N, C-alpha and C positions, 0 to 999 in steps of 0.2 A: 504494500500500500504506500503510495507516495503522498507525503504531506508537504504542501507548499507553504512557504512563508510562516513557519511556526517559530517565530523568534520570541515568543512569549505572549502574554495576554495583550490584546489590542482593544483600545477603547475608542469607538467611533460612533457616529450617529447613524451609520447606514449599514450596520451588520444585520444579517438575517440568519437564523438557524437553518439547517439543511432542509427541513420540511417547508419552512416559509419560502426559502429560495426556490425550491422546486415548484411550489404553487405559484410564485410570482412570475415565473417564466413559462408555466403551463407544461411542465414535464413531470415524469414520475421521479420519486426519490431514487429508484434504482438507476434510472438514466443519469441523474445528477451524480450519483456515486461513481458511475462508469466514467463520466467526464472528469471527475476529480482524480480517479485512478490513472487516466490516460494523460493527464496534464493539460487538457483543454481548458479546464477551469481551476482556479486556485482558491484555497481556503486558508483561513487564519484561525487563531484561537481567540474566543471572546474572553471577557473578564472572568467568567466562571470556568475557563479552560476547555470549553466545548468548541467543536469546529463550527465555523460560521463563514458566510460568504458576503463580501461587500457588494452593495448594490451596483457600484461602478463596474465591478468585475462581471456581474450578470449582464449589464448593458453591453460591455465589451464583447462578450461571447454570444449573447442571444439577441441583442437589439432591444426591442420593447420589453418593458417590465411592468407588470401590474401589481402595485403594492397595496395591500389592504392597510388602512390607516394605523391600526394598532400593531402592525408587523415590525415596525422599526424599533429596535431595542434601546435606543439612546435616551428616550424620554426620562426614565427614572435614573439613568446613570449620570448624565451630565447636568441636566437642568432641573430635574425633579418635576418637570411639567411636561406631560406627554404631548399636549397640544402644541406647545412651542417647538418641541423637537420634531414632531410629525410635520409641522408646517415647514420647518427648515429642511427636513429631509425631502419633502415634496418639491421644494424650490430647487434643492440640489439635484434631484432626479430630473426635473424638467430641464435644468441647465445642461446636464449630461446628455439628455436625449437630443437637445438642440445641437450640441457639439457633435454628437454622433451623426446626425443628419448632415451637418456641414462637412464632416470628414468623408462621409459616403459620397457627397456631391463632388468633393475634391478628388476622390479616387476615380470617379466616373470621368471627370474632366481629364485627369492624367491618362486614363486608359484611352480616351479619344485622341490625345496627343500622341500616345505611343502608337496607335493604329496609323496615324498620319505619317509618323516617322518610318514605320515599317513599309508603308506604301511608297514613300520617297526612296527608300533603300532599294526596293524592288525595281522601281523605275530606273534608278541609277545603274543597277546591274544589267537591265535590259539595254540601256543606252550604251554601256560599256561593251556588251556583246555585239551590238549593231556597229559600233565604231571599229571593233576588231574585224568584223566581216567586211566592212567597207575598205579598211586599210589593206586587207588581203586582196580584195578585188582590184584596188588601185595598183598594188604591186604586180599583180598578174598582167594588167593592161600595160604597165610600164615595160615589163619583160617582153610582151608581144611586140610593142612598138620598137624596142631596141632590136629585136630579131628582124623586123621589117627593114629597119635602117641599115642593118649589117648585110642584107642581101645585095647582090650586084644589080646593075641596071637592068639587064636582060631578064633576071629572075623576077624582078618586080613587075616588069612589063607583061611577062607571060604567066604570072602568078605561080611560079614554080618553085 
């Protein structure tokens, strides 16, 4: 079993236990455990020493996350007021989701640029091949012209 980022207890406003994390992204706990084992998803230890997943990690791996209001653990840990922590966590989640959308748009734009660069490279290769063909043809014509010039007068007149 691979444990990622277990450097000790972590206190944050956006930790979910594994059951809450699975529910937030709409997968089974078994699938979540498989993703933890494979390293696709990383987990930390919460203040009680249990494995937990940060909401930002869920967004990174799965995209959209649906958090039930009382699911965020930080209300009692940092502020003593669940509503304040839930509001802050919701704002943080919305900010992360907006950033994820922007990053995805940036990736799409970069993929478009990459496609254009690949097309340009293909065209350059085709042009280089055409240039080589034309140079060979010109060389052959020069060779034929030189042969004609080297023929004697009577050979040129009678095409012999």
